[in-house]
KOLVOPA-887952 format. One line per field, with one value per residue (C-alpha): residue number from 1; residue in three letters; z, y, x. Coordinates in Angstrom, 3 decimals, m for minus. Each point is the difference from the previous one (the first is absolute). Layout:
<kedos>
doro	(NUM; ...)
torti	(ALA; ...)
zz	(Z; ...)
yy	(Y; ...)
xx	(X; ...)
</kedos>
This chain:
<kedos>
doro	(1; 2; 3; 4; 5; 6; 7; 8; 9; 10; 11; 12; 13; 14; 15; 16; 17; 18; 19; 20; 21; 22; 23; 24; 25; 26; 27; 28; 29; 30; 31; 32; 33; 34; 35; 36; 37; 38; 39; 40; 41; 42; 43; 44; 45; 46; 47; 48; 49; 50; 51; 52; 53; 54; 55; 56; 57; 58; 59; 60; 61; 62; 63; 64; 65; 66; 67; 68; 69; 70; 71; 72; 73; 74; 75; 76; 77; 78; 79; 80; 81; 82; 83; 84; 85; 86; 87; 88; 89; 90; 91; 92; 93; 94; 95; 96; 97; 98; 99; 100; 101; 102; 103; 104; 105; 106; 107; 108; 109; 110; 111; 112; 113; 114; 115; 116; 117; 118; 119; 120; 121; 122; 123; 124; 125; 126; 127; 128; 129; 130; 131; 132; 133; 134; 135; 136; 137; 138; 139; 140; 141; 142; 143; 144; 145; 146; 147; 148; 149; 150; 151; 152; 153; 154; 155; 156; 157; 158; 159; 160; 161; 162; 163; 164; 165; 166; 167; 168; 169; 170; 171; 172; 173; 174; 175; 176; 177; 178; 179; 180; 181; 182; 183; 184; 185; 186; 187; 188; 189; 190; 191; 192; 193; 194; 195; 196; 197; 198; 199; 200; 201; 202; 203; 204; 205; 206; 207; 208; 209; 210; 211; 212; 213; 214; 215; 216; 217; 218; 219; 220; 221; 222; 223; 224; 225; 226; 227; 228; 229; 230; 231; 232; 233; 234; 235; 236; 237; 238; 239; 240; 241; 242; 243; 244; 245; 246; 247; 248; 249; 250; 251; 252; 253; 254; 255; 256; 257; 258; 259; 260; 261; 262; 263; 264; 265; 266; 267; 268; 269; 270; 271; 272; 273; 274; 275; 276; 277; 278; 279; 280; 281; 282; 283; 284; 285; 286; 287; 288; 289; 290; 291; 292; 293; 294; 295; 296; 297; 298; 299; 300; 301; 302; 303; 304; 305; 306; 307; 308; 309; 310; 311; 312; 313; 314; 315; 316; 317; 318; 319; 320; 321; 322; 323; 324; 325; 326; 327; 328; 329; 330; 331; 332; 333; 334; 335; 336; 337; 338; 339; 340; 341; 342; 343; 344; 345; 346; 347; 348; 349; 350; 351; 352; 353; 354; 355; 356; 357; 358; 359; 360; 361; 362; 363; 364; 365; 366; 367; 368; 369; 370; 371; 372; 373; 374; 375; 376; 377; 378; 379; 380; 381; 382; 383; 384; 385; 386; 387; 388; 389; 390; 391; 392; 393; 394; 395; 396; 397; 398; 399; 400; 401; 402; 403; 404; 405; 406; 407; 408; 409; 410; 411; 412; 413; 414; 415; 416; 417; 418; 419; 420; 421; 422; 423; 424; 425; 426; 427; 428; 429; 430; 431; 432; 433; 434; 435; 436; 437; 438; 439; 440; 441; 442; 443; 444; 445; 446; 447; 448; 449; 450; 451; 452; 453; 454; 455; 456)
torti	(MET; ASP; HIS; ALA; ASP; ARG; LEU; THR; SER; GLU; LEU; THR; ALA; LEU; LEU; ASP; GLY; ARG; LEU; GLY; GLY; VAL; ALA; PRO; ALA; HIS; ALA; TRP; GLY; VAL; PHE; SER; GLY; GLY; ALA; LEU; LEU; HIS; VAL; HIS; GLY; CYS; GLY; GLU; ALA; ALA; GLU; ARG; PRO; ASP; ALA; THR; ALA; PHE; ARG; ILE; ALA; SER; CYS; THR; LYS; SER; PHE; THR; ALA; ALA; ALA; ALA; LEU; LEU; LEU; ALA; ASP; ALA; GLY; ALA; LEU; ASP; LEU; ASP; GLU; PRO; LEU; ALA; ASP; ALA; LEU; ASP; VAL; PRO; LEU; ARG; ILE; VAL; GLY; PRO; ASP; GLY; PRO; ALA; PRO; THR; VAL; ARG; ASP; ALA; LEU; ALA; MET; ARG; GLY; GLY; PHE; PRO; THR; ASP; ASP; PRO; TRP; ALA; ASP; ARG; GLN; GLU; PRO; ILE; THR; ASP; ALA; ALA; PHE; ALA; GLU; LEU; LEU; ALA; GLU; GLY; VAL; ARG; ALA; VAL; TRP; PRO; ALA; ARG; ALA; ARG; TYR; GLU; TYR; SER; ASN; LEU; GLY; TYR; ALA; ILE; VAL; GLY; ARG; ILE; VAL; GLY; LEU; ARG; ALA; GLY; MET; PRO; TYR; ARG; ARG; VAL; VAL; GLU; SER; LEU; LEU; LEU; GLU; PRO; LEU; GLY; LEU; THR; GLY; THR; GLY; PHE; ASP; GLU; THR; VAL; GLY; ASN; ALA; VAL; MET; GLY; PHE; ARG; PRO; GLY; PRO; GLY; GLY; TRP; GLU; PRO; LEU; PRO; TYR; SER; ALA; PRO; GLY; ALA; PHE; SER; PRO; ILE; GLY; GLY; LEU; PHE; SER; THR; LEU; ALA; ASP; LEU; ALA; ARG; TRP; CYS; GLY; VAL; LEU; SER; GLY; ALA; ILE; ASP; ALA; GLU; GLY; VAL; LEU; PRO; LYS; ARG; LEU; ALA; GLU; ARG; MET; ARG; HIS; PRO; HIS; THR; PRO; VAL; ALA; GLY; ASP; PRO; SER; GLY; GLU; GLY; ALA; TRP; GLN; ALA; TYR; GLY; LEU; GLY; LEU; VAL; VAL; GLY; SER; ASP; ALA; ALA; GLY; HIS; ARG; PHE; VAL; GLY; HIS; SER; GLY; GLY; TYR; PRO; GLY; PHE; THR; THR; ARG; MET; GLU; TRP; GLU; GLN; ALA; SER; GLY; LEU; GLY; ALA; VAL; VAL; PHE; GLU; ASN; ALA; THR; TYR; THR; GLY; LEU; THR; GLY; PRO; VAL; GLN; ALA; ALA; PHE; ALA; SER; ALA; PHE; GLY; SER; PRO; ASP; ALA; ALA; PRO; ALA; SER; PRO; ALA; PRO; PRO; ALA; VAL; ALA; PRO; TRP; ARG; GLU; THR; VAL; ASP; ALA; ALA; GLU; ARG; THR; ARG; ALA; ALA; ILE; ALA; SER; GLY; ALA; LEU; PRO; ASP; ALA; GLU; LEU; LEU; ASP; ALA; CYS; VAL; ALA; LEU; ASP; VAL; PRO; LEU; GLU; ARG; ARG; ALA; ALA; ALA; ILE; ALA; GLU; LEU; VAL; ALA; ALA; ILE; GLY; GLY; VAL; GLU; ALA; VAL; GLY; GLU; PHE; GLU; HIS; VAL; SER; PRO; ALA; GLU; ALA; ARG; TRP; GLU; ILE; ARG; GLY; PRO; ARG; GLY; VAL; LEU; ARG; CYS; GLY; ILE; LEU; MET; THR; PRO; THR; THR; ARG; PRO; LEU; VAL; GLN; LYS; LEU; ASP; VAL; ARG; LEU; GLY)
zz	(26.091; m3.073; m2.740; m1.747; 3.154; 0.859; m3.777; 0.147; 3.566; m1.189; m2.844; 2.486; 2.148; m3.168; m2.656; 2.165; 1.691; m3.431; m1.675; 0.182; 0.129; m2.511; m2.144; m0.185; m0.647; 0.040; m0.616; 1.361; 0.361; 1.153; m2.462; 0.220; m2.994; m1.964; 1.906; 1.990; 3.994; 1.249; m1.881; 1.376; m1.574; 0.853; m1.617; m3.623; 0.344; 3.421; m1.533; m2.237; 0.627; m1.906; m3.105; m0.124; m2.607; 0.454; m2.494; 0.865; m2.047; m0.542; 1.654; m4.025; m0.625; 0.989; m2.351; m2.361; 0.316; m0.079; m3.157; m1.691; 1.979; m1.651; m3.775; 0.646; 0.870; m3.018; m2.117; m0.939; 2.128; 1.037; 2.990; m1.002; m3.041; 0.606; 0.673; m3.535; m2.133; 1.609; m0.840; m3.176; 0.536; 0.760; 3.447; 0.767; 3.337; 0.882; 2.367; 1.473; m2.308; 0.738; m1.169; m1.646; 2.877; m1.097; 1.090; 2.643; 0.842; 0.106; 1.945; 2.721; 0.415; m1.130; m3.456; 1.973; m1.050; 3.295; 2.157; m0.843; 2.496; m0.089; m4.196; m1.055; 2.027; m1.863; m3.634; 0.099; m2.303; m2.745; m3.335; m1.290; m3.258; 2.910; 1.670; m3.032; m0.606; 3.448; m0.591; m3.539; 1.508; 2.818; 3.668; 2.643; 1.857; 3.103; m0.143; m2.511; m0.038; 2.216; 2.668; 2.646; 0.940; m0.766; 0.291; m3.703; m1.296; m2.846; m0.544; 0.705; m2.599; m2.495; 0.773; 0.002; m3.722; m1.087; 1.480; m1.694; m3.907; 1.274; 0.811; m2.796; 1.908; 2.677; 3.424; 2.009; m2.163; 0.524; 3.514; 0.080; m2.303; 1.391; 4.018; 0.933; m2.137; 0.772; 3.801; 0.640; 1.309; m1.202; 2.462; m1.932; m2.931; m1.500; 1.158; 2.831; m1.523; 1.906; 3.595; 0.819; 0.322; 2.785; m0.791; 0.216; 2.608; 0.497; 3.148; m0.242; 2.730; m0.323; 0.537; m2.585; m3.382; m3.355; m2.168; m4.228; m0.610; m2.715; m3.315; m0.853; m2.467; m1.176; 3.582; 1.385; 0.263; 2.954; 1.947; m1.527; 1.274; 3.091; 1.788; 3.406; 2.839; m1.156; m3.493; 1.083; 2.492; m2.163; m2.636; 2.786; 0.795; m3.564; m0.090; 4.062; m2.126; 2.681; m2.570; m2.867; m3.184; m2.287; m2.771; 0.550; 1.551; 0.357; 3.295; m1.604; m1.354; 2.669; 2.055; m2.595; 0.904; 3.565; m0.923; 1.742; m3.375; 0.762; 4.277; 1.187; 3.468; 1.338; m1.897; m0.636; m0.799; 3.571; 3.401; 2.027; m0.811; m3.937; m2.440; m3.611; m3.378; m2.079; m2.545; 0.909; 3.936; 2.641; 1.897; 3.575; 2.640; 3.782; 1.682; 1.231; m3.058; m0.897; m4.034; m0.296; m3.403; m1.158; m1.714; 1.425; m2.046; m0.459; m2.571; 0.462; 2.419; 1.049; 1.619; 0.613; 1.494; m0.522; 1.701; 0.650; 2.276; m2.450; 2.296; 1.557; m2.962; 2.253; m1.069; 0.170; m2.416; 1.220; m2.128; 0.913; m2.148; 0.252; m1.689; 1.001; 3.750; 0.763; 1.317; m0.769; 2.779; 2.127; m1.683; m0.139; 3.435; 0.862; m1.869; 2.367; 3.170; m1.317; m0.860; 2.308; m2.410; 1.684; m1.145; m2.434; m2.609; m2.575; m2.611; m3.255; m1.944; m0.728; m3.481; m2.939; m0.188; m2.589; m0.266; m0.033; m3.019; m0.669; 0.229; 3.529; 1.047; m1.218; 0.922; 3.733; 0.206; m0.970; 2.007; 3.058; m0.690; 0.187; 2.780; 2.451; m1.012; 1.112; m4.018; m2.391; m2.669; m4.062; m0.732; m3.077; 1.349; 1.460; m2.022; 0.544; 2.192; 2.641; m0.371; m0.142; 3.084; 1.983; m1.585; m0.185; 1.981; 3.085; m0.566; 0.208; 3.316; 1.712; m1.061; 1.399; 3.271; 0.160; m0.274; 2.701; 2.283; m0.092; 0.697; m3.332; m1.964; 1.448; m2.367; m2.847; m0.310; m3.557; m2.242; 0.339; m3.008; 1.234; m3.845; m3.412; 0.312; 3.626; 2.432; 3.500; 2.367; 3.427; 1.040; 3.508; 2.358; 3.322; 1.094; m2.183; m3.267; m3.377; m2.360; m3.225; m3.097; m3.974; m2.624; m3.350; m2.938; m2.093; m3.033; m2.462; 1.566; 3.705; 2.189; 3.772; 0.375; 3.954; 2.352; 3.680; 2.620; 3.434; 4.002; 0.367)
yy	(12.658; 1.414; m1.197; m2.078; m1.781; m0.185; m1.281; m2.749; m1.327; m0.055; m2.266; m2.267; m0.008; m0.699; m1.883; m2.527; m2.113; m0.471; m2.169; m3.837; 0.309; 3.137; m0.676; m2.165; 2.855; 3.861; 2.828; 3.611; 3.205; 3.493; 3.215; 3.086; 2.290; m3.516; m1.374; m2.671; 0.357; m3.248; m3.369; m3.311; m3.317; m3.863; m2.482; m0.064; 3.550; m0.370; 0.169; 3.061; 1.770; 3.148; m2.226; m2.442; 0.317; m0.577; 0.388; 3.802; m0.987; 3.319; 2.482; m0.491; 2.306; 2.889; m0.775; m0.981; 3.787; 1.718; m1.751; 1.703; 3.300; 0.271; m1.370; 3.136; 2.993; m1.676; 0.851; m3.895; m0.387; 2.107; m1.052; 1.434; m2.506; m2.599; m3.103; m1.661; 2.416; m0.098; m4.031; m1.483; m2.999; 0.764; 0.448; m1.065; 1.996; m1.619; 1.830; 3.181; 3.381; 2.390; 1.507; m2.401; m0.843; 1.889; m1.039; 2.170; m1.405; m3.505; 1.059; 1.658; m2.910; 1.328; m1.411; m1.612; m3.584; m2.439; m0.909; m3.128; m1.211; m3.191; m0.643; 2.450; m1.451; m3.169; 2.081; 1.033; m2.315; m0.225; 1.280; 3.576; m2.062; m1.621; 3.417; 1.307; m2.214; 0.111; 3.936; m0.386; m2.016; 2.290; 0.625; 1.384; 2.957; 0.579; 3.848; 2.859; 1.079; 2.827; m0.754; m1.919; m1.634; m3.714; m1.899; m1.582; m1.907; m0.450; 4.058; m0.257; m2.592; 1.690; 3.051; m2.405; m1.074; 3.447; 0.903; m2.439; 1.454; 3.555; m0.718; m2.027; m3.101; m2.765; 1.372; m2.015; 1.457; 3.668; m0.145; m1.907; 2.971; 2.988; m0.826; m3.338; 0.869; 3.221; 0.207; m3.057; m2.388; m3.132; m2.089; 1.149; m2.070; m1.877; m3.572; m2.172; 0.252; 3.995; m0.559; m3.415; m0.073; m2.467; m2.125; 0.881; m2.131; m0.572; m1.630; m3.788; m2.638; m1.119; 2.979; 2.633; m1.058; 1.799; 1.563; 0.822; 3.197; 0.873; 1.294; 3.820; 0.790; 2.091; 0.684; 0.891; 3.564; m0.757; m1.616; m2.041; 1.747; m1.776; 2.452; 0.406; 1.750; 1.679; 1.117; 0.263; 2.669; 1.997; 0.100; 1.110; 2.808; 1.038; 0.138; 2.099; 2.834; m0.947; m1.584; 2.729; m2.347; 2.983; m1.341; m3.415; 0.991; 3.912; 0.909; 1.376; m3.303; m1.139; 2.202; m0.571; m3.413; 0.471; 2.840; m2.103; m0.249; m2.142; 0.228; m3.093; 0.970; 3.328; 2.915; 1.019; 3.722; 0.016; 0.239; m3.745; m3.460; m0.973; m1.902; m0.199; m1.844; 2.366; m1.983; m3.344; 1.158; 0.602; 3.157; 0.858; 2.256; m0.930; 2.800; 1.500; 0.737; m2.326; m1.148; m3.593; m1.619; m3.375; m3.151; m3.492; m3.361; m3.301; m3.102; m3.499; m0.752; 3.425; 3.381; 3.148; 3.532; 3.216; 2.992; 3.125; 3.854; 2.410; 2.687; m1.930; m2.071; m3.182; m3.256; m3.653; m3.055; m3.054; m3.411; m3.372; m2.665; m1.673; 0.788; 3.089; 0.216; 3.623; 1.835; 3.040; 0.465; m1.046; 2.644; 3.243; m1.087; 0.217; 3.488; 1.201; m0.980; 1.719; 3.029; 0.256; m0.103; 0.424; m2.641; 0.429; m1.490; 2.388; m1.615; m1.140; 1.913; m2.210; m1.708; 1.539; m2.111; m2.402; m3.838; m2.978; m1.876; m2.777; m2.392; 1.112; m0.368; m3.517; m1.055; 1.338; m2.135; m2.779; 0.575; 0.481; m3.338; m1.834; 1.338; m0.146; m3.877; 0.057; m0.737; 1.902; 1.986; m1.758; 0.182; 1.165; 3.254; 0.386; 1.819; m2.169; 2.000; m1.067; m3.511; 1.662; 1.894; m2.905; m3.639; m0.382; m3.035; 2.077; 2.829; m2.501; m1.578; 3.317; 1.024; m3.383; 0.737; 3.769; m1.484; m2.363; 2.508; 2.250; m2.813; m0.358; 3.107; 1.158; 3.160; 0.945; 3.713; 2.391; 1.285; 3.334; 1.299; 2.698; m0.044; m1.868; m2.463; m0.867; m1.241; m1.092; m1.917; m2.080; m3.423; m0.106; m3.106; m0.629; 0.246; 2.699; 2.394; m0.842; 3.188; m1.296; 2.421; m0.603; 2.356; m0.478; 0.355; 2.852; m2.033; 0.044; m3.303; 0.618; m2.955; m0.127; 1.064; 0.393; m2.110; 0.853; m1.849; 0.523; m0.231; 3.901)
xx	(16.013; m0.118; m2.130; 1.831; 0.748; m3.380; m0.841; 2.777; m1.828; m3.469; 0.886; 2.102; m2.807; m3.060; 1.778; 3.040; m3.253; m1.186; 2.643; m0.740; m3.424; m0.815; 3.162; 2.850; 2.215; m0.026; 2.384; m0.425; 1.112; 0.278; 1.327; 0.575; m0.104; 0.484; 2.840; m0.282; 0.348; m0.600; m0.890; m1.084; m0.531; m1.036; m0.179; 1.199; 0.411; 2.243; 3.795; m0.479; m3.292; 0.429; 1.154; m2.610; m2.632; m3.957; m2.420; m1.597; m3.090; m2.364; 3.048; 0.936; m2.519; 1.846; 2.495; m2.236; m2.052; 3.644; 0.767; m3.215; 0.608; 3.442; m1.302; m3.208; 3.213; 1.543; m2.673; m0.301; m3.271; m3.272; m1.084; m3.596; m0.627; m2.231; 1.001; m1.655; 1.906; 3.492; m0.138; 1.230; m3.064; m3.767; m1.218; m3.497; m1.258; m3.332; m1.808; m1.987; 0.113; 2.518; 3.406; 2.600; 2.622; 3.131; 4.030; m0.384; m3.270; 1.802; 2.481; m1.847; m2.019; m3.299; m0.528; m3.213; 1.306; m0.924; 2.386; 1.836; 2.064; 0.296; m0.318; 2.256; 3.325; m0.427; 0.150; 3.572; 1.443; m2.615; 1.365; m0.560; m2.232; m2.198; m0.356; m1.371; m1.776; m1.895; m0.174; m1.490; m2.526; m1.181; 0.613; m2.321; m0.351; m2.010; 0.023; 0.059; 3.507; 0.690; m2.535; 1.916; 2.773; 0.176; 2.943; 1.271; 2.823; m1.631; 0.398; 3.719; 0.620; m1.650; 2.165; 3.126; m1.163; m0.016; 3.226; 1.981; m2.366; 1.231; 3.351; 0.505; 1.614; m1.529; m1.506; 2.528; 3.311; m1.701; m0.003; 3.645; 1.372; m1.612; m0.118; 1.461; 3.692; 0.247; m0.976; 2.438; m2.932; 2.497; m2.068; m3.370; m1.235; m2.652; 0.855; 1.505; 3.668; 0.379; 0.900; 0.009; m3.668; m1.645; m3.263; m3.266; m2.499; m3.364; m0.933; m1.838; m1.071; 3.957; 1.751; 1.261; m0.536; 2.369; m1.747; 1.849; 0.781; m2.203; 1.747; 0.714; m3.108; m2.546; m1.125; 3.360; m0.854; m2.758; 2.597; 3.011; 3.177; 2.010; 2.667; 1.832; m0.067; 2.862; m2.025; m3.208; 1.293; 1.780; m2.756; m2.086; 2.620; m0.427; m3.871; 0.009; 2.813; 2.349; 2.384; 0.716; m0.498; m1.106; 1.861; m2.840; m2.416; m0.579; m1.411; m3.188; m1.284; 1.126; m2.635; m2.243; m0.392; m0.518; m2.431; m3.972; m1.541; m2.927; m1.188; m0.342; m1.499; m0.227; 0.635; 3.257; m0.967; m1.023; 1.398; 0.256; 1.305; m0.630; 1.230; 0.533; 1.440; 2.485; 1.745; 1.491; m0.042; m2.104; m0.158; m1.427; m0.426; m0.676; m1.582; 3.127; 0.975; 2.739; 0.047; 0.867; 0.778; 0.150; m1.394; m0.573; 0.420; m1.379; 0.844; m0.077; 2.646; 1.066; m1.349; 2.035; m1.252; 2.629; m1.192; 1.541; m0.802; 0.364; 1.283; 3.041; 0.342; 0.120; m1.152; m0.515; 0.002; m1.084; 0.074; m1.608; m0.286; m3.129; m3.076; m2.437; 1.359; m1.505; 3.024; m1.825; m2.055; 3.111; 2.386; m2.432; m0.627; 4.257; m0.468; m2.995; 2.037; 3.551; m1.203; m2.942; m3.103; m3.718; m1.547; m2.713; m2.032; m1.335; m3.121; 0.128; m2.183; m3.116; m0.133; m1.863; m3.506; 0.271; m1.330; 1.617; 0.822; m2.177; 3.098; 0.206; m2.471; m0.960; 3.739; m1.102; m2.737; 1.130; 2.910; m2.172; m1.952; 3.123; 1.404; m2.769; m0.180; 3.356; 2.031; 1.908; m1.818; m0.084; 3.274; m1.307; m0.598; 3.868; 2.927; 2.713; 1.868; m2.433; 1.997; 3.124; m0.156; m1.675; m0.519; m3.737; 0.270; 0.878; m2.310; m2.805; 1.446; 0.250; m3.490; m1.560; 2.026; m1.479; m3.018; 0.486; 1.654; m3.176; m2.392; m1.624; m1.969; m2.893; m0.352; 1.425; 0.290; m1.039; 2.866; 1.701; 1.390; 3.154; 0.980; m2.129; 3.113; m0.428; m2.408; 0.031; m2.753; m0.360; m0.750; m0.961; 0.149; m0.799; 4.140; 0.868; 0.354; 1.609; 1.088; m0.486; 1.261; 0.973; 1.571; 0.387; 2.093; m0.124; m0.460; m3.250; m0.745; 0.558; 1.371; 0.144; 3.851; m0.437; m2.024; m0.031; m1.791; 1.142; m0.927; m1.723)
</kedos>
């Protein structure tokens, strides 16, 4: 059995059992050099799995990065220009002292902005004017630019605005005219009218609940595209260099996107397993030297994973139409098995010593007290995305059930601040442990954007 057969077999074993319980529909395909070898679809994608569009979410970042590189190659954009200088509106950054983040820093996820899922996923439809107001009011940074990797959608939204400015046309039209149209990606676009797009869902007490599509807007550069298996496989072929698209995206630019710019785990300059962020792509190596490239995507109602092994050009695209289903683990496990990758878990670099925001400490203290009493924290602490993702009454009921499941509260742990915008702690009971955490928004008046309470 060759690598393609093994990858198909592994994906079948790992993904088919997820249908219904994890998502109501899925589509996935194995490709070589950008051409599909095998396709599979269930639910809404069963009839034409190769041509049914799903939201690709953060896989859109590869298109944003490619557009920026094309403009830079044409002399219209300087990747090393500070974001604040490249914008047409004021940008106020509140954070630790250090160099001003550049366009390249934002593309390489080292601009210093805090992780902002799921807040940013709810920002897509905001207008350019509203985005300008947000930037002028100020955004938060957790690290100095270039200090370390930190996944930031906000950075990509800023770059998308700059791309539109330098191209002299809206960001979405830049991607369409420079990439989608010349590559013949007719099933890819920024609204659900392309490719017979399926509906996205979230689980609810009565079954799957449909989620409305968000409209294109100022945050579309972070994850606004819809695409099909056939189109996204072809795009992966272009990014890997297997498809000759020299007149659209030269191979030297695709190679620059695949370069390990910002270490995530391990050491890209040394031997052994490692992972890094390139420009709009995640790249990594196992202990045997296989180079894997790709990106994940998660949006309300959709989860996507695209990945390939660089030397062989063999890869896969996987779509599920449910929120944040965690596709990365199963897909990477399928690749590891197909290529005989040895197990290796490289360590992430230790974060710099930076004090937590006072707003993080205050929100964590109030949230910890509320959860220990079996309740939600005050709504004034929560960003709107918290209720949009899961209604507050459901969250409150779930917290009460979890506290009851551990038999009540015996001890409440101290905080661990893994970044200035994040706090974690434990609550112990006679029958178990709850692992809790909050993540704050990157705004000048931070609110809780993510609230985790789960059995340990």
